[in-house]
ROTI-497221 format. One line per field, with one value per residue (C-alpha): residue number from 1; z, x, y; residue in three letters. Coordinates in pm, whole numbers, plus 50000, padded with zeros to 5 digits. Example, Ala and Ser with C-alpha at 12.3 -4.5 7.8 and 13.67 -1.06 7.14 Angstrom:
<recs>
vovo 1, 2 $
w 50780, 50714 $
u 51230, 51367 $
v 49550, 49894 $
torke ALA, SER $
</recs>
This chain:
<recs>
vovo 1, 2, 3, 4, 5, 6, 7, 8, 9, 10, 11, 12, 13, 14, 15, 16, 17, 18, 19, 20, 21, 22, 23, 24, 25, 26, 27, 28, 29, 30, 31, 32, 33, 34, 35, 36, 37, 38, 39, 40, 41, 42, 43, 44, 45, 46, 47, 48, 49, 50, 51, 52, 53, 54, 55, 56, 57, 58, 59, 60, 61, 62, 63, 64, 65, 66, 67, 68, 69, 70, 71, 72, 73, 74, 75, 76, 77, 78, 79, 80, 81, 82, 83, 84, 85, 86, 87, 88, 89, 90, 91, 92, 93, 94, 95, 96, 97, 98, 99, 100, 101, 102, 103, 104, 105, 106, 107, 108, 109, 110, 111, 112, 113, 114, 115, 116, 117, 118, 119, 120, 121, 122, 123, 124, 125, 126, 127, 128, 129, 130, 131, 132, 133, 134, 135, 136, 137, 138, 139, 140, 141, 142, 143, 144, 145, 146, 147, 148, 149, 150, 151, 152, 153, 154, 155, 156, 157, 158, 159, 160, 161, 162, 163, 164, 165, 166, 167, 168, 169, 170, 171, 172, 173, 174, 175, 176, 177, 178, 179, 180, 181, 182, 183, 184, 185, 186, 187, 188, 189, 190, 191, 192, 193, 194, 195, 196, 197, 198, 199, 200, 201, 202, 203, 204, 205, 206, 207, 208, 209, 210, 211, 212, 213, 214, 215, 216, 217, 218, 219, 220, 221, 222, 223, 224, 225, 226, 227, 228, 229, 230, 231, 232, 233, 234, 235, 236, 237, 238, 239, 240, 241, 242, 243, 244, 245, 246, 247, 248, 249, 250, 251, 252, 253, 254, 255, 256, 257, 258, 259, 260, 261, 262 $
w 50000, 50088, 49755, 49576, 49773, 49689, 49320, 49345, 49526, 49248, 48982, 49187, 49191, 48812, 48785, 49016, 48787, 48535, 48784, 48903, 49160, 49314, 49323, 49500, 49489, 49505, 49234, 49206, 48901, 48683, 48473, 48163, 47884, 47507, 47360, 47228, 47428, 47405, 47072, 46992, 47306, 47409, 47668, 47847, 48197, 48424, 48765, 49024, 49030, 49262, 49277, 49375, 49194, 49235, 48976, 48885, 48713, 48512, 48404, 48320, 48024, 48089, 48371, 48446, 48660, 48850, 48873, 49041, 48954, 49069, 48903, 48759, 48408, 48291, 47988, 47926, 47594, 47734, 47739, 47372, 47091, 46863, 46802, 46771, 47107, 47271, 47157, 47247, 47606, 47751, 48039, 48263, 48526, 48639, 48889, 48739, 48906, 48696, 48761, 48496, 48407, 48206, 48039, 48035, 47803, 47915, 47647, 47865, 48117, 48438, 48764, 49074, 49389, 49201, 49128, 48834, 48751, 48588, 48310, 48475, 48405, 48652, 48394, 48117, 47902, 47860, 47683, 47806, 47709, 47866, 47953, 48209, 48362, 48448, 48635, 48569, 48650, 48449, 48647, 48548, 48731, 48673, 48859, 49109, 49189, 49069, 48855, 48757, 48381, 48320, 48468, 48253, 47920, 47750, 47413, 47488, 47538, 47857, 47888, 48166, 48413, 48359, 48057, 47938, 47805, 47648, 47821, 47630, 47679, 47774, 48064, 48219, 48523, 48749, 49023, 49298, 49533, 49594, 49579, 49549, 49211, 49068, 48761, 48535, 48297, 48052, 47932, 47725, 47748, 47462, 47635, 47489, 47546, 47401, 47712, 47954, 47890, 47846, 47485, 47167, 46881, 46799, 46982, 47067, 46985, 47327, 47171, 47011, 47311, 47635, 47856, 48158, 48367, 48341, 48343, 48043, 47766, 47950, 48000, 47655, 47476, 47672, 47361, 47368, 47028, 47133, 46813, 46944, 46681, 46700, 46476, 46462, 46553, 46926, 46966, 46727, 46616, 46720, 46872, 47175, 47427, 47560, 47909, 48022, 48323, 48376, 48696, 48905, 49106, 49394, 49413, 49618, 49467, 49674, 49573, 49742, 49716, 50006, 49991, 50226, 50556, 50633 $
u 50000, 50280, 50449, 50125, 50098, 50457, 50386, 50071, 50270, 50530, 50264, 50105, 50438, 50455, 50096, 50165, 50451, 50183, 49922, 49830, 50033, 50008, 50283, 50310, 50580, 50698, 50863, 51095, 51231, 51183, 50913, 50917, 50709, 50696, 50464, 50446, 50748, 50957, 50881, 51212, 51361, 51198, 51474, 51391, 51322, 51324, 51174, 51155, 50862, 50738, 50456, 50315, 50179, 49972, 50016, 49846, 50079, 49864, 50162, 50528, 50449, 50135, 50055, 49797, 49905, 49729, 49978, 49993, 50261, 50311, 50555, 50602, 50654, 50781, 50887, 51047, 51087, 51387, 51583, 51515, 51765, 51477, 51455, 51075, 51037, 51284, 51069, 50739, 50868, 50614, 50677, 50485, 50515, 50255, 50213, 50090, 49893, 49836, 49632, 49667, 49573, 49847, 49912, 50269, 50420, 50745, 50985, 51093, 50916, 50947, 50809, 50965, 50935, 50907, 51171, 51392, 51409, 51066, 51203, 51156, 51420, 51569, 51582, 51345, 51278, 50913, 50679, 50356, 50054, 49722, 49490, 49538, 49376, 49593, 49533, 49740, 49737, 49972, 50120, 50352, 50529, 50411, 50549, 50709, 50393, 50270, 49957, 49728, 49678, 49369, 49116, 49261, 49174, 49481, 49363, 48994, 48950, 48808, 48986, 48970, 49252, 49223, 49250, 49276, 49608, 49763, 50079, 50331, 50692, 50943, 51154, 51356, 51279, 51538, 51462, 51699, 51629, 51328, 51018, 51204, 51229, 51402, 51235, 51360, 51111, 51071, 50724, 50555, 50196, 49997, 49749, 49407, 49463, 49695, 49687, 49930, 50136, 49841, 49950, 49797, 49666, 49643, 49645, 49283, 49082, 48999, 48776, 48546, 48594, 48610, 48895, 48820, 49047, 49231, 49549, 49447, 49581, 49910, 49973, 49847, 50103, 50427, 50641, 50916, 50800, 50431, 50359, 50051, 49809, 49472, 49475, 49855, 50011, 50084, 50134, 50260, 49911, 49973, 49657, 49809, 50085, 50303, 50438, 50672, 50810, 51125, 51121, 51297, 51059, 51117, 50843, 50750, 50565, 50321, 50319, 50132, 50323, 50170, 50160, 49992, 50167, 50239 $
v 50000, 50238, 50166, 50253, 50578, 50661, 50607, 50821, 51091, 51089, 51132, 51409, 51589, 51560, 51683, 51978, 52076, 52175, 52294, 52642, 52834, 53180, 53440, 53776, 54040, 54399, 54608, 54905, 55080, 55386, 55551, 55767, 55913, 55964, 56222, 56575, 56694, 56376, 56211, 56041, 55882, 55551, 55505, 55832, 55699, 56004, 55920, 55641, 55397, 55125, 54874, 54535, 54233, 53918, 53647, 53321, 53075, 52835, 52623, 52669, 52894, 53099, 53342, 53611, 53906, 54184, 54468, 54809, 55063, 55420, 55657, 56002, 56137, 56474, 56673, 57011, 57191, 57377, 57048, 56971, 57017, 57122, 57499, 57495, 57324, 57563, 57855, 57681, 57662, 57419, 57179, 56942, 56673, 56422, 56142, 55814, 55536, 55226, 54912, 54643, 54288, 54123, 53789, 53655, 53396, 53232, 53112, 52817, 52596, 52802, 52662, 52819, 52612, 52283, 52021, 52113, 51746, 51772, 51994, 52334, 52600, 52846, 53125, 53229, 53533, 53626, 53867, 54022, 54229, 54323, 54608, 54885, 55189, 55489, 55815, 56127, 56497, 56724, 57014, 57297, 57579, 57934, 58236, 58003, 57805, 57461, 57489, 57200, 57220, 57006, 57255, 57536, 57367, 57513, 57379, 57445, 57069, 56920, 56587, 56328, 56266, 55892, 55666, 55309, 55187, 54879, 54750, 54539, 54445, 54179, 54064, 53787, 53570, 53409, 53158, 53274, 52986, 52765, 52985, 53317, 53491, 53796, 53948, 54226, 54387, 54674, 54768, 55037, 55157, 55304, 55535, 55612, 55982, 56246, 56463, 56300, 56615, 56856, 56894, 56757, 56970, 57340, 57669, 57752, 58061, 58201, 58463, 58207, 57974, 58175, 58049, 57832, 58059, 58386, 58179, 57968, 58199, 58253, 57881, 57786, 58003, 58030, 58068, 58329, 58458, 58456, 58266, 58083, 58210, 58029, 57724, 57697, 57362, 57325, 56948, 56681, 56565, 56205, 56066, 55888, 55940, 55660, 55600, 55326, 55142, 54942, 54738, 54481, 54263, 54026, 53763, 53459, 53163, 52957, 52592, 52309, 51980, 51790, 51415, 51166, 51110, 50743 $
torke MET, ARG, ILE, ILE, LEU, LEU, ILE, VAL, CYS, LEU, PHE, LEU, GLN, ILE, PHE, ILE, ALA, SER, ALA, GLN, THR, TRP, GLU, ILE, GLY, VAL, SER, THR, GLY, ALA, SER, GLY, TYR, MET, GLY, ASP, ILE, ASN, SER, LEU, LYS, PRO, GLN, ASN, PHE, THR, ASP, PRO, ALA, PHE, GLY, ALA, LEU, VAL, LYS, ARG, ASN, PHE, ASN, GLY, TYR, TRP, SER, ALA, LYS, LEU, ASN, PHE, LEU, ARG, GLY, LYS, ILE, GLN, GLY, ASP, ASP, ALA, LYS, SER, SER, ASN, ALA, TYR, GLN, ASN, ASP, ARG, ASN, LEU, SER, PHE, ARG, SER, ASP, LEU, ASN, GLU, PHE, SER, LEU, GLN, VAL, GLU, LEU, ASN, PHE, PHE, ASN, TYR, LEU, PRO, GLY, LEU, LEU, SER, GLY, PHE, GLY, ALA, LYS, ARG, VAL, THR, PRO, TYR, ILE, PHE, THR, GLY, VAL, ALA, GLY, VAL, THR, PHE, ASN, PRO, VAL, THR, ASP, TYR, ASN, GLY, SER, PRO, ILE, GLU, LEU, GLN, PRO, LEU, GLN, THR, GLU, ALA, VAL, LYS, TYR, ASN, LYS, TYR, ALA, LEU, SER, VAL, PRO, TYR, GLY, ALA, GLY, ILE, LYS, PHE, ASN, VAL, SER, GLY, ASN, LEU, ASN, LEU, ILE, GLY, GLU, ILE, GLY, TYR, ARG, THR, ALA, PHE, THR, ASP, TYR, LEU, ASP, ASP, LEU, SER, GLY, ARG, TYR, PRO, ASP, PHE, ILE, ALA, ASN, PRO, PRO, ALA, SER, ASP, LEU, SER, PRO, ASN, LEU, SER, ASP, ARG, SER, PHE, SER, GLN, SER, GLY, THR, PRO, GLY, ILE, GLN, ARG, GLY, ASP, PHE, ARG, LYS, ARG, ASP, THR, TYR, MET, PHE, THR, THR, ILE, SER, LEU, THR, TYR, THR, PHE, VAL, SER, THR, LYS, CYS, PRO, MET, PHE $
</recs>
């Protein structure tokens, strides 16, 4: 009987190697942005970021992850090498809070906490995609004070301070020891808004569209040449901004491998 139970236990171990496990962890890293102020530098990570995750590993290849990340993005025309941007003289910064649901695909069979003898690897690259919701609130400095830009409607557009986005990217997972994992990741997010930076289209006509605030005209056209004629290009006309995170995560995988006691 004990031999039978031992055989059953062995097969259970093999079965568990393809069964579901839970994983939790914390993340730290950096955040950045691409949009109307930074349109050319996908590696422009400017500020620290941190977060947490809960993951369901369905097998050694597929996982679903609930992820929270908090970071900051910023842009400044004064730091550009482009003469038009230098004259336009716009700048912003914004906190970001992102909640996402992601699907991960491992390149190799990766099962932390389980016996490597069943074909599991200690290291694997992976790719991911999903859906996310992000909150943002662009702010700039004016006369020495921080000013929230969204209420001013600097382009005579009333946009929301939240949006959906599509995360995508790649990373590498390393099983440090037993159930402990170290994960490096870089990911980009296409946001369904062009106003992460409060900048999108054309200079508005504040005569035809009365400004939301007395500050609106001043913060709409901050160019040194005062060239913000109504209808003239202000942003780059791309429909969506992008933000990105690069993170290192430390995670712990919960695996049940109990067998009968005898």
